[in-house]
C-alpha positions as CSV (number, residue, x, y, z in Angstrom):
1,M,-1.9,-19.6,20.1
2,T,-3.1,-22.7,18.4
3,A,-5.7,-23.2,21.1
4,L,-6.9,-19.6,20.8
5,S,-7.1,-19.9,17.0
6,R,-9.1,-23.2,17.3
7,A,-11.5,-21.5,19.7
8,E,-12.0,-18.6,17.3
9,F,-12.8,-21.0,14.5
10,T,-15.4,-22.7,16.8
11,L,-17.0,-19.4,17.7
12,L,-17.0,-18.3,14.0
13,G,-18.9,-21.5,13.1
14,R,-21.5,-20.7,15.8
15,N,-22.1,-17.1,14.6
16,R,-24.2,-17.2,11.4
17,V,-23.8,-13.5,10.6
18,L,-20.0,-13.6,10.9
19,L,-20.0,-16.9,9.0
20,F,-22.0,-15.4,6.2
21,N,-19.7,-12.4,6.0
22,A,-16.7,-14.6,6.0
23,I,-17.6,-17.2,3.4
24,V,-20.8,-16.5,1.4
25,L,-20.6,-12.8,0.9
26,P,-17.0,-12.7,-0.6
27,L,-18.0,-15.4,-3.1
28,L,-21.5,-14.6,-4.0
29,L,-21.2,-11.3,-6.0
30,P,-17.9,-12.0,-7.8
31,I,-19.0,-15.5,-9.0
32,A,-22.3,-14.0,-10.1
33,L,-20.4,-11.4,-12.1
34,L,-18.2,-14.1,-13.7
35,I,-21.3,-16.1,-14.6
36,V,-22.9,-13.1,-16.3
37,G,-19.6,-12.2,-18.0
38,K,-19.2,-15.8,-19.3
39,S,-22.6,-15.7,-21.0
40,N,-21.4,-12.8,-23.1
41,E,-17.6,-12.4,-23.3
42,L,-15.3,-13.0,-20.4
43,T,-12.8,-10.2,-21.0
44,E,-9.9,-9.2,-18.8
45,V,-11.9,-6.2,-17.6
46,V,-14.8,-8.4,-16.5
47,V,-12.4,-10.8,-14.7
48,A,-10.5,-7.9,-13.1
49,G,-13.8,-6.4,-11.9
50,A,-14.9,-9.8,-10.3
51,L,-11.5,-10.3,-8.7
52,E,-11.4,-6.8,-7.2
53,L,-14.9,-7.1,-6.0
54,F,-14.0,-10.4,-4.3
55,V,-10.9,-8.9,-2.6
56,L,-12.7,-5.8,-1.5
57,I,-15.5,-7.7,0.1
58,L,-13.1,-10.3,1.5
59,L,-10.8,-7.8,3.2
60,V,-13.4,-5.3,4.3
61,F,-16.1,-7.6,5.7
62,M,-14.4,-11.0,6.3
63,V,-11.1,-9.7,7.7
64,F,-11.6,-6.1,8.9
65,Y,-15.2,-6.0,10.1
66,N,-15.2,-9.5,11.6
67,M,-12.0,-8.8,13.5
68,L,-13.1,-5.4,14.6
69,S,-16.3,-7.0,16.0
70,I,-14.3,-9.7,17.7
71,Y,-11.8,-7.4,19.4
72,A,-14.6,-5.1,20.6
73,T,-16.8,-7.9,21.9
74,R,-14.0,-9.8,23.6
75,R,-12.9,-6.6,25.3
76,D,-16.4,-5.7,26.4
77,E,-17.0,-9.2,27.8
78,L,-13.6,-9.0,29.7
79,V,-12.3,-12.0,27.7
80,L,-9.1,-10.2,26.6
81,K,-8.5,-9.2,30.2
82,R,-8.8,-12.8,31.5
83,L,-6.6,-14.1,28.7
84,R,-3.8,-11.8,29.8
85,T,-3.7,-13.6,33.2
86,G,-2.9,-16.9,31.5
87,E,0.2,-18.1,29.7
88,S,-0.5,-16.5,26.3
89,S,1.4,-13.3,25.5
90,D,-0.3,-10.1,24.3
91,V,0.9,-10.8,20.8
92,Q,-0.6,-14.3,20.8
93,I,-3.9,-13.1,22.2
94,L,-4.2,-10.5,19.4
95,L,-3.0,-12.8,16.7
96,G,-5.4,-15.6,17.7
97,P,-8.5,-14.0,16.0
98,A,-6.4,-13.2,12.9
99,V,-5.5,-16.8,12.1
100,P,-8.9,-17.9,10.9
101,S,-9.1,-14.9,8.7
102,L,-5.8,-15.6,7.1
103,I,-6.7,-19.3,6.5
104,L,-10.0,-18.4,5.0
105,T,-8.3,-15.8,2.8
106,V,-6.2,-18.6,1.3
107,I,-9.1,-21.0,0.9
108,L,-11.5,-18.5,-0.7
109,G,-8.7,-17.1,-2.9
110,L,-8.1,-20.6,-4.3
111,V,-11.8,-21.1,-4.8
112,V,-12.2,-17.9,-6.8
113,S,-9.0,-18.6,-8.8
114,A,-10.3,-22.0,-9.7
115,V,-13.6,-20.5,-10.8
116,V,-11.9,-17.9,-13.0
117,L,-9.8,-20.5,-14.7
118,A,-12.7,-22.9,-15.1
119,F,-14.7,-20.2,-16.8
120,G,-11.9,-19.7,-19.3
121,G,-10.3,-16.6,-17.7
122,P,-6.6,-15.7,-18.1
123,V,-3.9,-17.5,-16.1
124,P,-2.1,-15.3,-13.6
125,I,1.2,-13.9,-15.0
126,N,2.8,-13.7,-11.5
127,A,1.0,-15.9,-9.0
128,L,3.4,-14.7,-6.2
129,L,2.2,-11.2,-6.5
130,V,-1.4,-12.4,-6.3
131,A,-0.6,-14.3,-3.1
132,V,1.2,-11.2,-1.7
133,A,-1.9,-9.1,-2.5
134,L,-4.2,-11.5,-0.7
135,L,-2.1,-12.3,2.4
136,G,-0.6,-8.9,2.7
137,G,-4.0,-7.3,2.3
138,A,-5.4,-9.6,5.0
139,A,-2.6,-8.6,7.4
140,L,-3.1,-4.9,6.5
141,F,-6.8,-4.9,7.2
142,A,-6.4,-7.0,10.4
143,A,-4.0,-4.3,11.6
144,L,-6.6,-1.6,10.7
145,A,-9.1,-3.6,12.8
146,L,-6.7,-3.4,15.7
147,I,-6.5,0.4,15.5
148,T,-10.2,0.9,14.9
149,S,-11.1,-1.3,17.9
150,A,-9.4,1.3,20.2
151,F,-12.2,3.7,19.3
152,T,-15.0,1.0,19.3
153,R,-17.0,0.5,22.5
154,N,-18.8,-2.7,21.4
155,A,-19.9,-4.8,18.4
156,E,-22.9,-2.4,17.8
157,A,-20.6,0.6,17.7
158,A,-18.4,-1.2,15.1
159,Q,-21.1,-0.4,12.5
160,I,-20.2,3.3,12.9
161,T,-16.5,3.2,13.6
162,S,-15.8,0.9,10.6
163,L,-17.3,3.4,8.1
164,P,-14.2,5.5,7.5
165,V,-12.1,2.5,6.7
166,I,-14.8,1.0,4.5
167,L,-15.1,4.3,2.5
168,V,-11.4,4.6,2.1
169,A,-11.1,1.0,0.9
170,M,-13.9,1.6,-1.7
171,A,-12.1,4.7,-2.9
172,G,-8.9,2.8,-3.5
173,S,-10.5,0.3,-5.9
174,A,-9.0,0.4,-9.4
175,M,-12.5,0.8,-11.0
176,L,-13.2,4.0,-9.0
177,R,-9.7,5.4,-9.5
178,E,-10.2,5.3,-13.3
179,V,-12.9,7.9,-13.1
180,L,-11.3,10.2,-10.6
181,P,-9.3,13.3,-11.5
182,E,-5.6,12.5,-12.0
183,S,-4.5,14.7,-9.1
184,F,-6.9,13.0,-6.7
185,S,-6.2,9.6,-8.1
186,R,-2.5,10.0,-7.2
187,V,-3.4,10.6,-3.6
188,V,-5.8,7.6,-3.5
189,E,-3.0,5.4,-4.8
190,L,-1.5,5.7,-1.3
191,T,-4.5,4.1,0.4
192,P,-4.5,0.5,1.6
193,M,-7.0,-1.0,-1.0
194,A,-5.2,0.8,-3.9
195,A,-1.9,-1.1,-3.0
196,V,-3.8,-4.4,-2.8
197,S,-5.6,-3.8,-6.0
198,D,-2.5,-2.8,-7.9
199,L,-0.6,-5.9,-6.7
200,L,-3.5,-8.1,-7.6
201,N,-3.8,-6.7,-11.1
202,L,-0.1,-6.8,-11.7
203,G,0.1,-10.4,-10.5
204,W,-2.9,-11.6,-12.6
205,F,-2.8,-9.4,-15.7
206,G,0.7,-8.0,-15.7
207,T,-0.7,-4.4,-15.6
208,T,-2.4,-2.2,-13.0
209,T,-5.0,-1.4,-15.7
210,P,-6.5,-4.6,-17.1
211,G,-7.1,-4.5,-20.8
212,E,-3.9,-2.6,-21.6
213,A,-0.5,-4.1,-22.6
214,S,0.8,-6.6,-20.1
215,L,4.3,-6.8,-18.6
216,G,6.4,-10.0,-18.5
217,F,6.9,-12.0,-15.3
218,A,10.1,-10.4,-14.3
219,A,9.0,-6.9,-15.1
220,T,6.0,-7.1,-12.8
221,F,8.3,-7.3,-9.8
222,A,9.8,-3.9,-10.6
223,E,6.4,-2.4,-11.2
224,A,5.2,-3.8,-7.9
225,T,7.7,-1.8,-5.9
226,M,5.5,1.2,-5.1
227,P,2.4,-0.7,-4.1
228,L,4.5,-3.0,-2.0
229,V,6.1,-0.1,-0.2
230,V,2.6,1.4,0.4
231,M,1.3,-1.8,1.8
232,L,4.3,-2.4,4.1
233,A,4.1,1.2,5.3
234,W,0.4,0.8,6.2
235,I,1.0,-2.6,8.0
236,V,4.0,-1.3,10.0
237,G,2.3,2.0,10.8
238,S,-1.0,0.4,11.8
239,L,0.7,-2.2,14.1
240,L,2.8,0.5,15.8
241,I,-0.3,2.7,16.4
242,G,-2.3,-0.3,17.5
243,R,0.3,-1.4,19.9
244,T,0.2,2.1,21.6
245,H,-3.5,2.8,21.6
246,F,-5.1,-0.7,21.9
247,R,-7.4,-1.0,24.9
248,W,-7.6,-4.1,27.0
249,E,-10.2,-2.7,29.4
250,P,-13.8,-2.0,28.3
251,R,-14.5,1.5,27.2
252,S,-16.5,3.5,29.7
């Protein structure tokens, strides 16, 4: 799998569009928001908005959309079919494209965290939950890419088939949930991005609603139970569905 992951890194470096989506796009808008916020007053709400925007772009475009395009393209070009004739197992073949995304998630997460702290933002209350939000979110959206690829003929079709996941992810952001009716907001809390957002805010600010009273380090673990369960349910469910419906042959 190391060779497959190394090959994916090489291919990523050669594709300017995917490289832009993977590195520049997740950093550009959040850091710009932090710069604007620093010129006025860098409140928890501003930092939370920048962090959530970063994670949303990171998971949707760098992880989900890039991996969806990779799976669809590799299948359409018969690369996946040829790889199955080699020594690599099916799991290794499918995990290979995910490794660069996970590594970049860690690197970009550290970069944004350093920028927040350098600008005078608050220190995370529970860094472990922040890490779980990032890595768990990357695993979750990678699994969603696996499912969506089953219905995606090629990289061009990914622009259409990715829309439902993108819209659901946007609906799950904490900023949008605050303006939704309470009954609808409770349903949206069960979506993938909502779980990631709640874990991120709990880890960084000690509350799911930045600006309100914060919980202590130990109390954040208890509060994180529900979003953790939601995240795990989505990961396990997505992998099980993906295992059943993933296509190795090009779609006719």
